[in-house]
C-alpha positions as CSV (number, residue, x, y, z in Angstrom):
1,M,-3.1,53.6,-12.5
2,R,-3.2,49.6,-11.5
3,L,-2.2,46.7,-13.4
4,H,-4.7,45.4,-15.7
5,P,-5.0,44.2,-19.4
6,S,-5.7,47.6,-20.6
7,T,-2.5,49.0,-19.0
8,L,-0.1,46.3,-20.1
9,A,1.4,48.6,-23.0
10,C,2.1,51.3,-20.2
11,L,4.7,48.7,-18.9
12,P,8.5,49.5,-19.4
13,S,10.2,47.4,-21.8
14,D,12.4,45.4,-19.4
15,V,9.2,44.0,-17.7
16,A,8.0,40.8,-19.4
17,R,4.2,40.4,-20.1
18,P,1.7,38.0,-21.6
19,R,2.5,37.5,-25.2
20,Y,-0.3,35.3,-26.3
21,D,-4.0,36.4,-26.4
22,R,-5.6,36.0,-23.1
23,E,-8.9,36.1,-24.2
24,A,-8.4,32.8,-26.2
25,L,-7.1,31.0,-22.8
26,R,-9.3,28.2,-22.0
27,P,-9.3,27.0,-18.4
28,G,-7.5,23.6,-18.4
29,I,-6.3,23.7,-14.6
30,V,-8.3,24.3,-11.5
31,H,-5.9,25.0,-8.5
32,L,-7.1,24.6,-4.9
33,G,-4.9,27.1,-2.7
34,L,-3.8,29.9,-4.9
35,G,-1.2,31.6,-2.4
36,S,2.2,33.0,-3.2
37,F,3.7,29.5,-3.6
38,A,1.3,28.5,-6.2
39,R,1.6,31.8,-8.1
40,A,5.3,31.7,-7.9
41,H,5.4,28.2,-9.1
42,L,3.0,26.4,-10.7
43,A,1.2,29.7,-12.2
44,A,4.7,30.6,-13.5
45,A,5.7,27.3,-15.0
46,T,2.4,27.5,-16.9
47,E,3.1,31.1,-18.1
48,A,6.4,29.8,-19.4
49,A,4.6,26.7,-21.1
50,L,1.9,29.1,-22.7
51,H,4.6,31.2,-24.5
52,A,6.8,28.6,-25.4
53,S,4.1,26.1,-26.7
54,G,1.4,28.5,-27.8
55,D,-1.2,25.6,-26.5
56,L,-4.0,27.9,-24.9
57,R,-5.7,25.1,-23.1
58,W,-4.2,25.5,-19.8
59,G,-5.4,28.8,-18.1
60,I,-5.9,28.6,-14.5
61,V,-8.9,29.1,-12.4
62,G,-7.6,29.8,-8.8
63,V,-9.6,28.7,-5.7
64,S,-9.3,30.3,-2.4
65,L,-10.5,27.6,0.3
66,R,-10.6,29.8,3.3
67,T,-10.2,33.5,2.7
68,S,-10.9,36.2,-0.2
69,D,-7.7,38.1,0.2
70,T,-6.2,37.0,-2.9
71,R,-9.2,37.4,-5.1
72,D,-9.7,40.6,-3.9
73,A,-6.1,41.7,-4.6
74,L,-6.1,39.9,-8.0
75,A,-9.8,40.2,-9.5
76,P,-9.6,44.1,-10.1
77,Q,-6.3,43.2,-12.2
78,A,-8.3,40.5,-14.2
79,G,-6.1,38.0,-12.5
80,L,-2.6,39.6,-13.7
81,Y,0.3,40.0,-11.3
82,T,3.9,40.5,-11.1
83,L,6.5,37.8,-10.3
84,A,9.8,39.5,-9.0
85,L,12.6,37.1,-9.2
86,R,15.3,38.4,-7.0
87,E,19.2,37.4,-7.0
88,R,22.7,39.0,-6.6
89,A,25.1,38.9,-9.4
90,G,28.9,37.5,-8.9
91,D,29.9,40.7,-7.5
92,G,27.3,40.7,-4.9
93,T,24.9,43.4,-6.5
94,P,21.1,42.7,-6.3
95,H,19.2,42.0,-9.3
96,E,15.4,41.9,-9.8
97,T,13.7,40.7,-12.8
98,L,9.8,41.7,-13.2
99,R,7.5,39.2,-15.3
100,V,3.6,39.9,-15.5
101,I,1.8,36.6,-14.9
102,G,-1.2,36.3,-16.8
103,A,-2.0,32.5,-16.7
104,V,-4.9,33.0,-14.2
105,T,-8.1,33.5,-15.8
106,Q,-10.6,33.2,-13.0
107,L,-10.5,33.6,-9.2
108,L,-13.2,31.9,-7.0
109,V,-13.6,31.7,-3.1
110,A,-14.8,28.5,-2.2
111,P,-17.0,29.5,0.9
112,E,-18.5,32.3,-1.0
113,D,-19.6,30.0,-3.7
114,P,-18.9,26.4,-3.4
115,A,-21.1,25.7,-6.4
116,A,-19.1,27.5,-8.7
117,V,-15.9,25.6,-7.6
118,L,-17.6,22.2,-8.1
119,A,-18.8,23.5,-11.7
120,K,-15.2,24.3,-12.6
121,I,-14.0,21.0,-11.6
122,A,-16.6,19.2,-13.4
123,C,-16.5,21.6,-16.4
124,S,-15.4,20.0,-20.0
125,D,-12.2,22.2,-20.3
126,T,-10.7,21.0,-17.0
127,R,-8.0,18.6,-17.5
128,I,-5.8,18.8,-14.1
129,V,-6.9,19.7,-10.8
130,S,-4.0,20.8,-8.8
131,L,-3.6,21.7,-5.0
132,S,-1.1,23.4,-2.6
133,V,-3.2,23.3,0.6
134,T,-0.2,22.4,3.0
135,E,-0.3,19.0,4.7
136,Q,-2.9,20.0,7.2
137,G,-5.2,20.2,4.3
138,Y,-5.1,16.6,3.7
139,H,-6.7,15.4,6.8
140,R,-4.9,12.3,7.4
141,D,-4.1,10.5,10.6
142,S,-0.6,10.9,11.5
143,A,0.1,7.6,12.6
144,S,-1.8,5.1,10.1
145,G,-2.0,7.7,6.8
146,A,-5.8,7.1,6.7
147,L,-8.4,9.8,6.1
148,R,-9.8,11.0,9.2
149,T,-13.4,10.8,9.0
150,D,-14.0,12.2,12.2
151,D,-12.5,15.7,11.3
152,A,-15.1,18.2,11.2
153,D,-14.5,19.3,7.7
154,I,-14.3,15.8,6.2
155,A,-17.5,14.9,8.2
156,H,-19.4,17.7,7.0
157,D,-18.2,17.2,3.2
158,L,-19.4,13.7,3.6
159,A,-22.8,14.7,4.5
160,H,-23.2,18.1,2.6
161,P,-22.0,17.1,-1.1
162,T,-23.1,20.4,-2.5
163,T,-21.3,22.7,0.0
164,P,-17.9,21.0,0.6
165,R,-15.1,22.8,2.8
166,S,-12.0,20.7,2.1
167,A,-9.8,20.2,-0.8
168,L,-10.7,16.5,-0.8
169,G,-14.4,17.2,-0.8
170,F,-14.5,19.5,-3.7
171,I,-12.2,17.0,-5.6
172,V,-14.5,14.1,-5.0
173,H,-17.6,15.5,-5.2
174,G,-16.5,17.6,-8.6
175,L,-15.3,14.1,-9.9
176,R,-18.5,12.7,-9.2
177,R,-20.3,15.3,-11.5
178,R,-17.8,14.5,-14.1
179,L,-18.5,10.6,-13.8
180,Q,-22.4,11.7,-13.8
181,R,-21.8,13.8,-17.0
182,G,-19.8,11.4,-19.0
183,L,-16.6,13.8,-18.9
184,R,-12.9,12.5,-19.3
185,P,-10.9,11.7,-16.1
186,L,-8.8,14.1,-14.7
187,S,-5.0,14.2,-13.2
188,L,-4.9,15.4,-9.7
189,L,-1.6,17.0,-9.0
190,S,-0.5,17.6,-5.5
191,C,2.1,20.5,-5.1
192,D,2.7,20.0,-1.5
193,R,5.7,18.8,0.7
194,V,3.9,15.6,1.5
195,P,5.8,12.3,1.3
196,D,4.9,10.3,-2.0
197,N,2.4,13.2,-2.5
198,G,0.8,12.1,-5.3
199,R,0.1,8.4,-4.0
200,T,-1.0,10.0,-0.6
201,L,-3.7,12.3,-2.4
202,R,-4.8,9.2,-4.3
203,R,-5.3,7.2,-1.3
204,L,-6.9,9.7,0.5
205,V,-9.3,10.6,-2.2
206,L,-10.2,6.9,-3.0
207,E,-10.9,6.3,0.7
208,F,-13.3,9.4,0.6
209,A,-15.0,8.2,-2.7
210,E,-15.8,4.7,-1.1
211,H,-17.9,6.5,1.6
212,V,-19.8,8.4,-1.5
213,D,-20.1,6.0,-4.0
214,P,-18.5,2.7,-5.1
215,A,-18.8,3.2,-9.0
216,L,-17.2,6.8,-8.4
217,H,-14.5,4.9,-6.3
218,A,-13.8,2.4,-9.2
219,W,-13.9,5.0,-11.9
220,I,-11.2,7.0,-9.9
221,L,-9.3,4.3,-9.5
222,A,-9.4,3.0,-13.1
223,S,-9.1,6.3,-15.0
224,C,-7.7,9.4,-13.1
225,T,-3.9,9.9,-12.3
226,F,-2.0,10.9,-9.4
227,P,1.6,11.9,-10.6
228,N,4.3,12.3,-7.7
229,S,6.1,15.5,-7.8
230,M,8.8,17.3,-6.0
231,L,9.2,21.0,-6.3
232,N,11.2,23.6,-4.9
233,R,11.3,27.2,-5.1
234,V,12.1,29.9,-2.4
235,V,9.5,32.3,-2.0
236,L,10.3,35.5,-0.1
237,R,8.3,37.6,2.1
238,G,8.1,41.0,0.5
239,S,8.4,44.1,2.6
240,D,6.7,47.4,1.8
241,A,9.9,48.7,0.5
242,D,9.9,45.9,-1.8
243,R,6.3,46.5,-3.2
244,T,7.1,50.1,-3.3
245,R,10.1,49.4,-5.8
246,V,8.3,47.2,-7.8
247,R,5.3,49.8,-8.0
248,E,8.1,52.5,-9.3
249,R,9.6,50.2,-11.8
250,L,6.2,49.3,-13.3
251,G,5.0,52.7,-13.0
252,L,1.6,50.8,-12.1
253,E,-0.1,49.7,-8.6
254,D,0.0,45.7,-8.2
255,S,-1.8,44.5,-5.2
256,G,-0.6,40.9,-6.0
257,T,3.4,40.9,-6.6
258,V,5.1,37.9,-5.7
259,F,8.8,37.6,-4.6
260,A,10.9,34.3,-5.3
261,E,14.3,33.3,-6.0
262,P,15.1,32.4,-9.5
263,L,16.2,28.8,-8.8
264,V,13.3,26.1,-9.0
265,D,13.5,22.6,-9.2
266,W,10.3,20.5,-10.2
267,A,10.5,16.9,-10.9
268,I,7.1,15.1,-11.9
269,E,5.9,11.9,-13.1
270,D,4.7,12.0,-16.5
271,R,1.3,10.2,-15.8
272,F,-1.5,12.7,-17.0
273,A,-5.0,11.5,-17.8
274,A,-6.1,14.2,-20.1
275,G,-2.7,15.8,-21.1
276,R,-0.5,18.5,-19.7
277,P,1.0,21.9,-20.4
278,A,4.6,21.9,-21.9
279,W,6.1,22.4,-18.4
280,D,9.4,20.8,-19.4
281,E,9.7,24.1,-21.4
282,A,9.7,26.0,-18.3
283,G,12.5,23.6,-16.8
284,A,10.4,20.8,-15.3
285,R,11.9,17.2,-15.4
286,F,9.4,14.6,-16.2
287,V,10.3,11.3,-14.7
288,E,9.0,7.8,-14.5
289,Q,9.4,7.5,-10.8
290,A,9.3,10.1,-8.2
291,E,9.1,8.5,-4.9
292,A,12.7,9.0,-3.5
293,L,12.4,12.8,-4.9
294,V,9.2,13.6,-2.7
295,R,10.6,12.3,0.4
296,V,10.7,15.0,3.1
């Protein structure tokens, strides 16, 4: 059998699992780039917040910007996957804690259905758009830090607002739809190891928006927030033997297991335009200024 909501009751008692009503989750976060790091960090922190607060407005819509691998692994499991936290006890004995994460409610593949991604960003339930796309995904000039409008993806997205390719294209064109619909502004949260990641993202989004619509640029500038953040968690590359061990402990097949070390450090500027999950219940530190924390 495979990990699935219908098989959660089959899990051993020492495997943590969602204790909230997943069917009541609202999709409050759209995350661009749902790789292993995001699932080991953002989704795991959101899972802890859901349990601690009972606030079910923070389900995650995960978006893959390039390939369908993550969707193909997790969709048959209704978004469920196992986070395996590995550490060593004081005597050097290895120890592994398993937790099934249920915060991911939907999985999209942007190249297959860009309209669905734009619709989720422009959905009234959405309050945060977060991203972990690596530094390359910001399409900025290495010398000036400015948006590279000559980049092939950015040039395409400026010319084709209904079928963007880049994270920036989806963000800006999705925000434009929100503005047109009269919806609330969002928080745009970078989870990438980019210097001053929130301010960097803000600059690039505003530069892109300026090419699209002056009114959109003004609305983003006045209303949307871009908190800086610093985060650190070691995500491990699991081996076939690791996955076999997890499968045997679960008694179920899991195609999406993520391996990480338990230690996590996440500092975030507490500037959110439409609320946030209780990530502090998951160990996050909310701070006034995070410039020094995010320099790499």
